[in-house]
KEGUVO-517558 format. One record per residue (C-alpha): residue number from 1; residue in three letters; y, z, x. Coordinates in Angstrom, 2 decimals. Layout:
BEGIN
> i | aa | v | w | u
> NUM | Ala | Y | Z | X .
...
END
This chain:
BEGIN
> i | aa | v | w | u
> 1 | Unk | 0.00 | 0.00 | 0.00 .
> 2 | Unk | 3.40 | -0.95 | 1.39 .
> 3 | Unk | 6.50 | 1.20 | 1.07 .
> 4 | Unk | 8.01 | -1.33 | -1.40 .
> 5 | Unk | 5.16 | -0.62 | -3.84 .
> 6 | Unk | 4.79 | 3.13 | -3.33 .
> 7 | Unk | 6.79 | 4.10 | -6.42 .
> 8 | Unk | 4.48 | 1.92 | -8.55 .
> 9 | Unk | 1.27 | 3.35 | -7.07 .
> 10 | Unk | -1.34 | 3.71 | -9.86 .
> 11 | Unk | -3.23 | 6.93 | -10.51 .
> 12 | Unk | -6.89 | 7.13 | -9.58 .
> 13 | Unk | -7.76 | 7.19 | -13.31 .
> 14 | Unk | -5.92 | 3.90 | -13.82 .
> 15 | Unk | -7.67 | 2.25 | -10.88 .
> 16 | Unk | -11.08 | 3.41 | -12.10 .
> 17 | Unk | -10.28 | 2.34 | -15.66 .
> 18 | Unk | -9.42 | -1.20 | -14.54 .
> 19 | Unk | -12.48 | -1.30 | -12.29 .
> 20 | Unk | -14.66 | -0.36 | -15.29 .
> 21 | Unk | -13.19 | -3.28 | -17.25 .
> 22 | Unk | -14.07 | -5.65 | -14.40 .
> 23 | Unk | -17.63 | -4.33 | -14.22 .
> 24 | Unk | -18.03 | -4.64 | -18.02 .
> 25 | Unk | -16.80 | -8.23 | -17.75 .
> 26 | Unk | -19.71 | -8.95 | -15.41 .
> 27 | Unk | -17.87 | -8.99 | -12.08 .
> 28 | Unk | -20.29 | -7.82 | -9.33 .
> 29 | Unk | -19.07 | -4.58 | -7.78 .
> 30 | Unk | -19.22 | -6.01 | -4.26 .
> 31 | Unk | -16.77 | -8.74 | -5.38 .
> 32 | Unk | -14.15 | -6.19 | -6.43 .
> 33 | Unk | -11.70 | -5.55 | -3.53 .
> 34 | Unk | -11.58 | -1.76 | -3.89 .
> 35 | Unk | -9.24 | -1.34 | -0.90 .
> 36 | Unk | -6.74 | -3.76 | -2.43 .
> 37 | Unk | -6.96 | -2.74 | -6.08 .
> 38 | Unk | -4.21 | -0.06 | -5.98 .
> 39 | Unk | -1.81 | -2.51 | -4.28 .
> 40 | Unk | -2.64 | -5.31 | -6.76 .
> 41 | Unk | -2.13 | -2.99 | -9.74 .
> 42 | Unk | 1.14 | -1.67 | -8.25 .
> 43 | Unk | 2.39 | -5.23 | -7.68 .
> 44 | Unk | 1.52 | -6.11 | -11.27 .
> 45 | Unk | 3.38 | -3.07 | -12.61 .
> 46 | Unk | 6.43 | -3.85 | -10.45 .
> 47 | Unk | 6.40 | -7.47 | -11.68 .
> 48 | Unk | 6.26 | -6.33 | -15.31 .
> 49 | Unk | 9.06 | -3.78 | -14.95 .
> 50 | Unk | 11.49 | -5.62 | -12.66 .
> 51 | Unk | 11.33 | -9.31 | -13.68 .
> 52 | Unk | 12.28 | -11.26 | -16.80 .
> 53 | Unk | 8.90 | -13.01 | -16.74 .
> 54 | Unk | 7.17 | -9.64 | -16.60 .
> 55 | Unk | 9.12 | -8.35 | -19.60 .
> 56 | Unk | 8.32 | -11.56 | -21.52 .
> 57 | Unk | 4.65 | -11.15 | -20.63 .
> 58 | Unk | 4.34 | -7.53 | -21.75 .
> 59 | Unk | 6.28 | -8.13 | -24.97 .
> 60 | Unk | 4.08 | -11.12 | -25.89 .
> 61 | Unk | 0.96 | -9.16 | -24.93 .
> 62 | Unk | 1.93 | -6.31 | -27.26 .
> 63 | Unk | 3.33 | -8.57 | -29.96 .
> 64 | Unk | 6.75 | -6.94 | -29.60 .
> 65 | Unk | 10.01 | -8.64 | -30.51 .
> 66 | Unk | 12.85 | -8.43 | -27.99 .
> 67 | Unk | 16.56 | -8.49 | -28.71 .
> 68 | Unk | 19.57 | -8.28 | -26.46 .
> 69 | Unk | 22.20 | -5.61 | -26.91 .
> 70 | Unk | 24.99 | -6.49 | -29.35 .
> 71 | Unk | 28.24 | -7.87 | -27.97 .
> 72 | Unk | 30.34 | -5.66 | -30.24 .
> 73 | Unk | 28.71 | -2.41 | -29.09 .
> 74 | Unk | 29.38 | -0.32 | -26.01 .
> 75 | Unk | 26.38 | 1.01 | -24.07 .
> 76 | Unk | 26.44 | 4.05 | -21.82 .
> 77 | Unk | 23.41 | 5.06 | -19.78 .
> 78 | Unk | 23.28 | 8.86 | -19.56 .
> 79 | Unk | 21.37 | 10.40 | -16.67 .
> 80 | Unk | 20.43 | 13.82 | -18.05 .
> 81 | Unk | 19.13 | 15.03 | -14.68 .
> 82 | Unk | 22.15 | 14.20 | -12.51 .
> 83 | Unk | 24.64 | 14.40 | -15.40 .
> 84 | Unk | 25.97 | 10.91 | -14.72 .
> 85 | Unk | 27.32 | 8.37 | -17.24 .
> 86 | Unk | 27.35 | 4.65 | -16.49 .
> 87 | Unk | 28.65 | 1.85 | -18.71 .
> 88 | Unk | 26.33 | -1.14 | -18.96 .
> 89 | Unk | 26.96 | -4.61 | -20.39 .
> 90 | Unk | 25.19 | -5.65 | -23.56 .
> 91 | Unk | 23.52 | -8.46 | -21.56 .
> 92 | Unk | 21.82 | -5.79 | -19.43 .
> 93 | Unk | 20.22 | -4.10 | -22.46 .
> 94 | Unk | 17.01 | -5.37 | -24.05 .
> 95 | Unk | 15.41 | -3.61 | -27.02 .
> 96 | Unk | 11.69 | -3.86 | -27.74 .
> 97 | Unk | 10.80 | -3.63 | -31.41 .
> 98 | Unk | 7.12 | -3.03 | -32.05 .
> 99 | Unk | 4.47 | -0.67 | -33.35 .
> 100 | Unk | 1.14 | 0.44 | -31.88 .
> 101 | Unk | -1.43 | 1.86 | -34.30 .
> 102 | Unk | -4.81 | 3.11 | -33.06 .
> 103 | Unk | -4.05 | 1.55 | -29.69 .
> 104 | Unk | -3.42 | -1.91 | -31.14 .
> 105 | Unk | -0.13 | -3.77 | -31.71 .
> 106 | Unk | 0.62 | -4.46 | -35.38 .
> 107 | Unk | 3.39 | -6.47 | -37.10 .
> 108 | Unk | 6.49 | -4.49 | -38.04 .
> 109 | Unk | 6.96 | -4.26 | -41.78 .
> 110 | Unk | 9.61 | -1.54 | -42.05 .
> 111 | Unk | 10.57 | -0.31 | -38.58 .
> 112 | Unk | 12.35 | 2.99 | -38.12 .
> 113 | Unk | 12.69 | 2.96 | -34.35 .
> 114 | Unk | 14.78 | 5.26 | -32.20 .
> 115 | Unk | 16.23 | 4.13 | -28.88 .
> 116 | Unk | 15.36 | 6.80 | -26.31 .
> 117 | Unk | 14.65 | 6.41 | -22.61 .
> 118 | Unk | 13.50 | 9.70 | -21.01 .
> 119 | Unk | 14.82 | 11.10 | -18.76 .
> 120 | Unk | 17.68 | 8.66 | -19.38 .
> 121 | Unk | 19.27 | 8.42 | -22.78 .
> 122 | Unk | 21.10 | 5.32 | -23.99 .
> 123 | Unk | 24.14 | 6.10 | -26.07 .
> 124 | Unk | 25.37 | 3.36 | -28.42 .
> 125 | Unk | 28.82 | 3.35 | -29.92 .
> 126 | Unk | 31.03 | 0.84 | -31.68 .
> 127 | Unk | 33.42 | -1.11 | -29.44 .
> 128 | Unk | 37.12 | -0.76 | -30.13 .
> 129 | Unk | 38.30 | -3.55 | -32.42 .
> 130 | Unk | 41.85 | -4.76 | -32.88 .
> 131 | Unk | 43.66 | -7.57 | -34.63 .
> 132 | Unk | 44.45 | -10.75 | -32.70 .
> 133 | Unk | 48.22 | -11.37 | -32.65 .
> 134 | Unk | 47.62 | -15.12 | -32.78 .
> 135 | Unk | 44.89 | -15.85 | -35.35 .
> 136 | Unk | 44.65 | -12.44 | -37.06 .
> 137 | Unk | 40.90 | -11.97 | -36.56 .
> 138 | Unk | 39.67 | -8.40 | -36.01 .
> 139 | Unk | 37.36 | -8.39 | -33.00 .
> 140 | Unk | 36.05 | -6.50 | -29.97 .
> 141 | Unk | 36.93 | -9.24 | -27.45 .
> 142 | Unk | 40.73 | -8.84 | -27.45 .
> 143 | Unk | 42.71 | -8.69 | -24.22 .
> 144 | Unk | 46.30 | -7.66 | -23.76 .
> 145 | Unk | 48.27 | -10.39 | -21.96 .
> 146 | Unk | 51.92 | -11.13 | -21.23 .
> 147 | Unk | 53.02 | -14.09 | -23.34 .
> 148 | Unk | 54.92 | -16.33 | -20.87 .
> 149 | Unk | 57.36 | -17.73 | -23.43 .
> 150 | Unk | 58.38 | -14.50 | -25.17 .
> 151 | Unk | 57.55 | -12.19 | -22.25 .
> 152 | Unk | 55.98 | -9.78 | -24.73 .
> 153 | Unk | 52.57 | -8.17 | -24.53 .
> 154 | Unk | 50.16 | -9.67 | -27.04 .
> 155 | Unk | 46.57 | -8.86 | -27.98 .
> 156 | Unk | 44.60 | -12.11 | -28.12 .
> 157 | Unk | 40.94 | -12.71 | -28.91 .
> 158 | Unk | 38.83 | -14.67 | -26.45 .
> 159 | Unk | 39.02 | -17.82 | -28.58 .
> 160 | Unk | 42.84 | -17.80 | -28.66 .
> 161 | Unk | 42.98 | -16.96 | -24.96 .
> 162 | Unk | 40.64 | -19.81 | -24.04 .
> 163 | Unk | 42.56 | -22.34 | -26.16 .
> 164 | Unk | 46.06 | -21.18 | -25.14 .
> 165 | Unk | 48.28 | -24.04 | -23.95 .
> 166 | Unk | 49.51 | -22.06 | -20.94 .
> 167 | Unk | 46.96 | -21.93 | -18.08 .
> 168 | Unk | 48.26 | -18.51 | -17.01 .
> 169 | Unk | 47.00 | -17.19 | -20.36 .
> 170 | Unk | 43.93 | -19.39 | -20.88 .
> 171 | Unk | 42.55 | -18.27 | -17.51 .
> 172 | Unk | 41.99 | -14.81 | -19.06 .
> 173 | Unk | 39.58 | -16.31 | -21.59 .
> 174 | Unk | 36.18 | -17.83 | -21.11 .
> 175 | Unk | 34.23 | -20.21 | -23.33 .
> 176 | Unk | 30.97 | -18.61 | -22.16 .
> 177 | Unk | 32.09 | -15.29 | -23.66 .
> 178 | Unk | 32.01 | -16.79 | -27.16 .
> 179 | Unk | 28.84 | -18.73 | -26.37 .
> 180 | Unk | 26.97 | -15.56 | -25.35 .
> 181 | Unk | 28.40 | -13.38 | -28.14 .
> 182 | Unk | 25.92 | -11.91 | -30.64 .
> 183 | Unk | 28.52 | -11.56 | -33.44 .
> 184 | Unk | 27.43 | -14.72 | -35.24 .
> 185 | Unk | 29.54 | -13.85 | -38.30 .
> 186 | Unk | 32.76 | -14.35 | -36.31 .
> 187 | Unk | 34.77 | -17.36 | -37.53 .
> 188 | Unk | 35.20 | -18.49 | -33.92 .
> 189 | Unk | 31.52 | -18.31 | -32.93 .
> 190 | Unk | 30.32 | -21.67 | -31.52 .
> 191 | Unk | 27.28 | -21.62 | -33.83 .
> 192 | Unk | 29.62 | -21.77 | -36.84 .
> 193 | Unk | 31.47 | -24.69 | -35.30 .
> 194 | Unk | 28.17 | -26.58 | -34.87 .
> 195 | Unk | 27.36 | -25.98 | -38.55 .
> 196 | Unk | 30.80 | -27.27 | -39.60 .
> 197 | Unk | 30.30 | -30.42 | -37.54 .
> 198 | Unk | 26.85 | -30.86 | -39.11 .
> 199 | Unk | 28.32 | -30.43 | -42.57 .
> 200 | Unk | 26.51 | -27.22 | -43.52 .
> 201 | Unk | 29.66 | -25.13 | -44.03 .
END
């Protein structure tokens, strides 16, 4: 086992449990690399926990649905041991929705899930929302900028920032912010624009 895998080292019970599965599957015992099994299991666990492909694999294996954190929420990771608080972006949060009954994954009919990560707790709160001084929409993506013509501070949503005629203002916006936003009900969301072009709205 290398130092990079030490924190993922499996327990003896886990190694023996996996070895039993191999034996039951008909693999001859002398073909099972006992010296390498802990490292292989540790590498597998690290791959599952630290890579997007690993998360996709375990969620599909368990029949869980995944969803990204909402753009209009604020997420704070609370370390209960060290008493630290750290803000995290919604794109860094993935929720797994699923149910295991008698050791088997089952479809969710009426989930009542709680988000808890011991010993870390994820606190979810509503983002501050204000009214855009340009279009009047109430949103979480507003930024306060100095309007070059009036030299007054204005609160503008990302859409109005991105489409502002003055580059000094439009540089504060970003089309990818709207593209990645999970608030699909927003009048400025690109998905609504695609529907309008297609004639569905």
